[in-house]
MARKE-79454 format. One record per residue: residue number from 1; x, y, z of N, C-alpha, C in turn. Coordinates in steps of 0.001 Angstrom, whole numbers, plus 524288, in hexadecimal, padded with zeros to 5 digits. Layout:
BEGIN
i,npx,npy,npz,capx,capy,capz,cpx,cpy,cpz
NUM,X,Y,Z,X,Y,Z,X,Y,Z
...
//
This chain:
BEGIN
i,npx,npy,npz,capx,capy,capz,cpx,cpy,cpz
1,80349,7FB64,80000,80000,80000,80000,80375,804DA,80000
2,8020A,8089C,7FCE7,80519,80D61,7FC94,80373,81127,800D2
3,80705,81491,80239,805C4,818A1,80600,80292,81CD9,80344
4,7FE59,81E71,805C1,7FAEF,8226C,8037F,7FA91,826FD,8074A
5,7FA6F,82B90,8051A,7F9D0,83034,8085D,7F40B,830E5,809C0
6,7F305,8341D,80D8A,7ED9E,8354E,80F01,7EAAD,837C8,80A76
7,7ED53,83AEA,80766,7EAC9,83D51,802D6,7E91D,83937,7FEE1
8,7EC79,8354B,7FE00,7EB15,8310F,7FA69,7E64E,82E13,7FC5D
9,7E61D,82D09,8015E,7E1B4,82A33,803A3,7DCB4,82D6C,8033B
10,7DD09,83272,80459,7D871,835DA,803DE,7D68B,8360E,7FE37
11,7DA12,8363F,7FA89,7D8AD,83650,7F505,7D5C4,83150,7F382
12,7D798,82CDB,7F57C,7D500,827E9,7F467,7CF99,827B4,7F6E6
13,7CF03,829C6,7FBAC,7C9DF,829FE,7FE34,7C616,82D1C,7FACC
14,7C7D1,8318D,7F8D4,7C465,834BE,7F57F,7C321,831F4,7F05C
15,7C6F2,82F4A,7EE31,7C637,82C93,7E938,7C242,8281E,7E9B2
16,7C287,82524,7EDF4,7BF2B,82090,7EE90,7BA34,821BC,7F1A2
17,7B93C,826A0,7F2DA,7B4AA,82837,7F5E2,7B1A1,82C58,7F2CA
18,7AF14,82AD1,7EE87,7AC95,82EA6,7EB13,7A811,831AA,7ED95
19,7A5A0,82F79,7F1A4,7A12C,8320C,7F423,7A2B9,8350C,7F908
20,7A7CB,83567,7FA1F,7A9F4,83867,7FE7D,7A757,83707,803AD
21,7A6D5,831F3,804CD,7A4A1,8304B,809C9,7A8D4,8307F,80DF8
22,7A71F,83109,812DB,7AABC,83171,8173E,7A8C6,82E14,81BBC
23,7AC41,82CB4,81F40,7AAB6,829D0,823E2,7A6AD,82CFC,826E3
24,7A27F,82A5B,8287B,79E47,82CEB,82B57,799AB,82E5F,827E9
25,79A5C,82E65,822C3,79617,82FBC,81F2D,791F4,82B77,81F29
26,78D04,82D12,81EB1,788C7,82973,81D7B,788A0,828F8,8179A
27,7885D,82435,815AF,7888C,82369,8100D,78440,81FBA,80E41
28,782E6,82051,80958,77F8F,81C99,806A5,78331,81930,8036C
29,7832D,81422,80491,78679,81069,801C2,78338,80E0B,7FD6B
30,78515,80E72,7F8A2,7824F,80C3C,7F426,785B9,8081F,7F198
31,78409,80340,7F21E,786D0,7FEE0,7EFBE,78390,7FCD0,7EB41
32,785BD,7F972,7E817,782D8,7F730,7E3C0,77E1B,7F41D,7E5B0
33,77B06,7F22C,7E211,77667,7EEFE,7E340,77251,7F1FE,7E666
34,771E2,7F715,7E582,76DF5,7FA58,7E818,76E60,7FA43,7EE02
35,77302,7F98C,7F01F,773D5,7F98C,7F5C7,775E8,7FED7,7F769
36,7730A,80185,7FAD8,774F0,8066C,7FD14,77338,806A1,802C7
37,77673,80904,805F8,7754E,80967,80B8E,77858,80DF9,80DE1
38,776B2,80F8F,81282,7791E,81401,8152E,77CCA,8120A,81970
39,78135,814B4,819FA,78512,81336,81DE7,7883D,81808,81F7B
40,78B73,8175F,8237A,78F10,81B7E,8252B,79498,81979,8245B
41,797F8,81CD6,82256,79D6F,81B58,8216B,7A076,81BB0,82691
42,7A2FA,81752,827FC,7A614,8173C,82CC8,7ABE9,81726,82B9D
43,7AD56,81690,826B1,7B2D6,816A2,82545,7B38E,81605,81F6B
44,7B80F,817B4,81D8C,7B973,81739,81804,7BEC6,8149A,817B0
45,7BF38,810AD,81442,7C41E,80DD5,81386,7C5D9,80E44,80DE2
46,7CAA8,80FE5,80D1A,7CCE5,81051,807E2,7CF99,80B32,8068D
47,7CE01,808C3,8023E,7D04A,803E1,80062,7D383,80525,7FB87
48,7D89A,8059B,7FC38,7DC05,8071E,7F7E4,7DC77,802D5,7F3CC
49,7DC60,7FDED,7F572,7DCEB,7F997,7F1CA,7D866,7F981,7EDE0
50,7D3A0,7FA22,7EFD0,7CF03,7F9FF,7EC6C,7CD49,7FF66,7EA96
51,7D00D,80368,7EC45,7CEE7,808D3,7EAD1,7C942,80A42,7EC00
52,7C7CA,8097C,7F0FB,7C285,80ABD,7F2BF,7C2B6,80D07,7F82E
53,7BE92,80FF2,7F969,7BDBD,811E7,7FEB2,7B8E0,80F24,800BA
54,7B96C,80C67,8050B,7B50A,80996,80747,7B2C2,80C9C,80BDA
55,7AD8F,80C9E,80C36,7AACD,80F06,8108B,7A910,80ABC,81448
56,7AA6B,80B52,81939,7A88C,807CC,81D52,7A3AD,80A44,81FA2
57,79F73,8074D,81FE9,79A5C,8097E,8212C,7981A,80765,8263C
58,794D7,80A98,828AF,79163,808EB,82CE6,78BEF,80951,82AA8
59,78948,804E2,82A60,7840F,804CC,8281D,7802D,80765,82BC2
60,77CBD,80A90,8299B,778BF,80D14,82CCC,7745E,8094C,82E13
61,773AC,8053F,82AE9,76FF2,80115,82C04,77319,7FC64,82DD3
62,77394,7FBC2,832F9,7770A,7F7BF,83518,77546,7F232,833CC
63,77061,7F177,83241,76E7B,7EC48,830FB,76F88,7EAA5,82B65
64,77187,7EE24,82834,77265,7ECDD,822B1,7777D,7E9E2,821FE
65,77800,7E753,81D9C,77CB6,7E454,81C66,77F9F,7E6BD,817C7
66,77F98,7EBDB,81780,7824D,7EEA0,8134A,78823,7EED7,8145E
67,78B55,7EF6F,81050,79106,7EFCC,8110A,79291,7F481,81465
68,79694,7F3C3,817A1,79876,7F809,81AF5,79DAF,7FA33,81910
69,79FAB,7F828,814BF,7A471,7FA36,81245,7A36C,7FA66,80C6A
70,7A366,7FF1C,80A50,7A21C,7FFD2,804C8,7A5EB,803A4,80249
71,7A5FE,803B5,7FD28,7A912,8077F,7FA34,7A6DC,80CED,7FB4F
72,7AA30,8109D,7FC9A,7A86B,815EC,7FDDB,7A583,8186E,7F951
73,7A697,816CE,7F489,7A3E9,81902,7EFFA,79E22,81788,7EFE7
74,79C94,81391,7F2E8,7971D,811EB,7F32A,79400,814EE,7F749
75,7967F,81892,7F9FB,793F9,81B7B,7FE39,79311,82123,7FCA0
76,78E69,82311,7FDC6,78CFD,8287F,7FCB9,78B25,82AEB,801D3
77,78D11,82F80,8031B,78B80,83216,807F1,785A2,832DE,8080E
78,78341,8315D,80C6A,77D99,831AE,80D13,77C44,83636,810A5
79,77839,8391A,80F3E,77687,83D76,8128F,77163,83C37,81543
80,76F60,83789,8146E,76A64,83606,816BE,76AD6,83529,81C9C
81,7665B,83448,81F10,7662E,83350,824AF,768A8,82E10,825F9
82,76AD0,82DA4,82A9F,76D4B,828C9,82C46,76934,82478,82CD3
83,76504,8259D,82F91,760E0,821CC,8307D,75BA6,82457,82F64
84,757BA,82152,82DA6,7527C,82397,82CE8,7507A,825DB,83203
85,74E42,82A70,831BE,74C41,82D01,8366A,75041,83045,83947
86,7551E,83009,8379D,75945,83302,83A1F,758B0,838C9,838CE
87,75880,83C15,83CB3,757E1,841BE,83C05,752E5,84323,83905
88,74EAA,8408A,83A50,74982,841B7,83824,74950,84143,83228
89,74BFF,83D81,82FF7,74C01,83CF2,82A48,7485E,838A0,82851
90,74558,83660,82B9C,741F4,83248,829B9,73F50,82FD3,82E16
//
């Protein structure tokens, strides 16, 4: 493995993170086969070998069996309510 500067690492994060998601963001995850769900990002991992940024997720629906590690490009920042009825939204 080559030595990389912090600037190189930041550049790769920007390159592999087209939706500019960050740790702590609520996101809508859209995967193939019409599967989409809401989650919160708890961490981001840069995979240099596969040239991807992975998002580690906390599912908002704890009973679901959705993936908790996905490609960051599949996540879009969500502005919706966390839960139905939260802050008088439903």
